[in-house]
C-alpha positions in Angstrom: 0.0 0.0 0.0 1.3 3.5 -0.9 2.3 5.7 2.1 0.8 9.2 1.8 2.2 10.5 5.1 4.5 13.0 3.5 1.7 14.3 1.2 -0.6 14.6 4.2 2.0 16.5 6.2 2.5 18.9 3.2 -1.3 19.4 3.0 -1.3 20.5 6.6 1.5 22.9 5.9 -0.6 24.3 3.0 -3.7 24.6 5.2 -1.7 26.4 7.9 -0.6 29.0 5.3 -4.1 29.4 3.9 -5.6 29.7 7.4 -3.3 32.6 8.2 -4.2 34.4 5.0 -8.0 33.9 5.2 -8.2 34.7 8.9 -6.3 38.0 8.4 -9.0 39.3 6.1 -12.1 37.6 7.7 -14.6 40.3 8.8 -12.3 43.0 7.4 -14.3 46.2 6.7 -12.3 46.8 3.5 -12.5 43.3 2.1 -12.7 43.4 -1.7 -15.5 41.3 -3.2 -16.2 40.7 -6.9 -18.8 38.7 -8.8 -17.5 36.0 -11.2 -19.1 35.2 -14.5 -21.1 32.4 -12.9 -22.5 35.0 -10.5 -20.8 33.6 -7.4 -18.7 35.9 -5.2 -14.9 35.9 -5.0 -12.8 37.8 -2.5 -9.2 38.9 -2.4 -8.8 36.3 0.3 -9.9 33.5 -2.0 -7.3 34.5 -4.5 -4.5 35.1 -2.0 -5.0 31.7 -0.4 -5.0 29.9 -3.7 -1.8 31.8 -4.8 -0.1 30.8 -1.5 -1.0 27.1 -1.9 0.0 27.1 -5.5 3.4 28.7 -4.8 4.2 26.2 -2.1 3.1 23.3 -4.2 5.3 24.5 -7.1 8.3 24.4 -4.8 7.5 21.2 -2.9 5.9 19.1 -5.7 7.0 20.6 -9.0 6.0 17.5 -11.0 2.4 17.5 -9.7 -0.5 19.2 -11.5 -2.8 21.7 -9.7 -6.5 22.4 -10.1 -7.9 25.3 -8.2 -11.3 27.1 -8.2 -9.8 30.5 -9.0 -7.0 29.8 -11.4 -7.9 26.6 -13.2 -5.5 23.8 -14.2 -1.8 23.9 -14.3 0.4 21.0 -15.3 -0.3 17.4 -16.2 0.5 14.0 -14.8 -0.8 11.2 -12.7 -1.0 13.3 -9.5 -3.2 16.4 -9.2 -3.7 18.7 -6.2 -7.3 20.1 -6.1 -7.9 23.3 -4.1 -10.9 25.3 -3.0 -9.3 28.3 -1.2 -12.5 29.2 0.6 -15.5 26.8 0.5 -18.4 28.9 1.7 -17.3 32.3 0.3 -20.8 33.7 0.9 -20.5 32.9 4.5 -17.0 34.4 4.6 -18.3 37.7 3.0 -21.1 38.0 5.6 -18.9 37.2 8.6 -20.4 33.7 9.2 -17.6 31.4 10.5 -18.7 28.4 8.5 -16.1 28.3 5.7 -13.0 26.2 5.0 -10.1 25.7 2.8 -10.2 22.3 1.0 -7.0 20.7 -0.2 -7.0 17.2 -1.8 -4.4 15.1 -3.7 -5.9 13.0 -6.5 -4.1 10.2 -8.3 -5.0 8.7 -11.7 -6.3 5.1 -11.7 -8.5 2.7 -13.6 -11.6 4.7 -12.7 -10.0 8.1 -13.4 -8.6 10.5 -10.8 -9.6 9.6 -7.2 -8.7 11.5 -4.0 -6.0 9.9 -1.8 -5.4 12.7 0.6 -7.8 15.4 1.9 -7.6 18.2 4.4 -10.6 20.4 5.4 -9.5 23.4 7.5 -12.1 25.7 9.1 -10.0 28.2 11.1 -12.9 30.4 12.2 -14.5 27.3 13.8 -11.2 26.2 15.2 -11.6 22.8 13.4 -9.6 20.7 11.0 -10.4 17.3 9.5 -8.1 15.1 7.3 -7.7 11.7 5.8 -5.3 9.6 3.6 -6.1 6.5 1.7 -5.9 3.4 3.8 -5.0 5.4 7.0 -8.4 6.5 8.3 -9.9 9.9 9.0 -9.1 12.3 11.8 -10.0 15.6 13.4 -7.9 17.8 15.7 -5.4 20.6 15.9 -2.5 18.7 14.3 -1.3 15.3 13.1 0.0 14.6 16.6 -3.1 15.8 18.4 -6.1 14.1 16.7 -9.2 11.9 17.2 -10.1 9.2 14.7 -13.4 9.7 13.0 -16.1 7.1 12.5 -19.5 7.4 10.9 -22.7 6.6 12.8 -24.4 3.3 13.1 -28.0 4.7 12.6 -29.8 2.3 10.3 -33.3 3.7 10.0 -34.3 7.0 8.3 -36.8 7.7 11.1 -33.8 7.9 13.4 -31.5 9.8 11.0 -30.2 13.4 10.9 -30.1 14.9 7.4 -28.0 17.9 6.5 -28.3 20.0 3.4 -27.3 23.4 2.0 -30.4 25.0 0.4 -33.7 24.3 -1.3 -33.2 26.2 -4.5 -30.9 23.7 -6.3 -33.2 20.8 -5.7 -36.2 22.7 -7.2 -34.2 23.8 -10.2 -33.3 20.2 -11.0 -36.8 18.9 -10.5 -35.8 16.9 -7.4 -37.7 19.0 -4.8 -40.5 16.4 -4.2 -38.0 13.7 -3.4 -36.0 16.1 -1.2 -39.1 17.0 0.8 -40.2 13.4 1.1 -36.7 12.6 2.5 -36.9 15.5 5.1 -40.3 14.1 6.2 -38.9 10.6 6.6 -36.0 11.7 8.8 -35.9 12.4 12.5 -34.1 15.7 12.1 -33.0 18.1 9.2 -30.7 21.0 9.4 -29.2 23.3 6.7 -25.6 23.3 7.9 -24.3 23.6 4.3 -21.1 23.3 2.4 -18.1 21.2 3.8 -19.5 21.1 7.3 -22.3 18.6 6.5 -19.8 16.1 5.1 -17.5 16.5 8.1 -20.4 15.8 10.5 -21.2 12.7 8.5 -17.6 11.6 9.0 -17.8 12.4 12.7 -21.1 10.5 13.1 -23.1 13.5 14.3 -25.1 13.6 11.1 -26.1 10.4 9.2 -26.8 11.6 5.6 -26.2 14.7 3.6 -26.5 15.8 -0.1 -26.1 18.7 -2.5 -27.5 19.0 -6.0 -24.8 20.9 -7.8 -21.1 21.0 -7.0 -17.6 21.3 -8.6 -14.7 18.8 -8.2 -12.9 21.2 -5.8 -15.9 21.2 -3.5 -15.9 17.4 -3.3 -12.4 15.9 -3.5 -11.3 16.6 0.0 -14.6 15.8 1.8 -15.0 12.6 -0.2 -11.8 11.0 1.1 -12.6 12.1 4.7 -16.1 10.5 4.5 -14.8 7.3 2.9 -11.9 6.9 5.3 -14.3 7.4 8.2 -16.3 4.4 7.0 -18.9 6.2 5.1 -20.0 6.2 1.5 -19.6 9.2 -0.9 -21.2 9.1 -4.4 -23.0 11.3 -6.9 -26.8 11.3 -6.9 -26.4 8.8 -9.8 -24.8 6.4 -7.3 -21.4 6.6 -9.0 -18.6 6.4 -6.3 -16.4 9.4 -5.8 -16.5 13.2 -6.5 -17.1 13.3 -10.3 -20.9 13.4 -10.7 -21.4 17.2 -10.3 -23.4 16.6 -7.2 -23.0 14.5 -4.0 -24.7 12.2 -1.5 -22.8 11.1 1.6 -23.9 8.8 4.3 -22.9 6.3 7.0 -23.4 3.6 4.4 -26.4 2.0 6.0 -28.7 4.6 4.7 -27.2 5.3 1.3 -29.6 3.4 -0.9 -32.6 5.1 0.8 -30.9 8.5 0.4 -30.4 7.9 -3.3 -33.9 6.5 -3.8 -35.3 9.8 -2.6 -32.9 12.3 -4.2 -32.4 10.4 -7.5 -36.1 11.0 -8.4 -37.1 13.8 -10.8 
């Protein structure tokens, strides 16, 4: 089995640098915010964090490719780092502390690129989660101060907690009826949103979560954390991994029921 310890250690160093950059501008009164062509916001902090990460990767892993939300793809090869400098930019802009830097390493394989290392760092919450293929998933302050993660053992929807981001995307895709049926079948629903829903699935505090529209940089790091915590991460089409343009994550026991509700149009 390949040892990804050095890559994971590097991902933590990258996350430390990004945390410093993003926290310095969080809630700054003069924060510069622009609207991208897809009508989503981007801040100077998004760009600065991605530039920092790219610069360090170019020095530490010059042969690896990089894909980032703000600056696209650079390089080619069997290893690709995938970066979302601030997942939850709308929260960041409004001063809501639920945002994170997502850093993943993906490797080419028979089924295409798959994540093998992932770090999710949420400095405003004081939380960080990470995983490497075959080594489990953890949360804590550092590699040496961490708690291993494990998904829940809830096996009935009536006992399950379901996390989601918003209603609009489900309606736009014609999936709102299935979504609402799922919320009625569950014990509890909460709109935690973005990365946090997936991390709570990995921790076992939430049992299922899903989002109708996502990009690869939104999913690569959370996917490996959920999987290494014993959970299942697929698209709404049931295909494993972060390539479907949407996501469903669960403790595994509830995954088929999750897909049966949300796969309907």
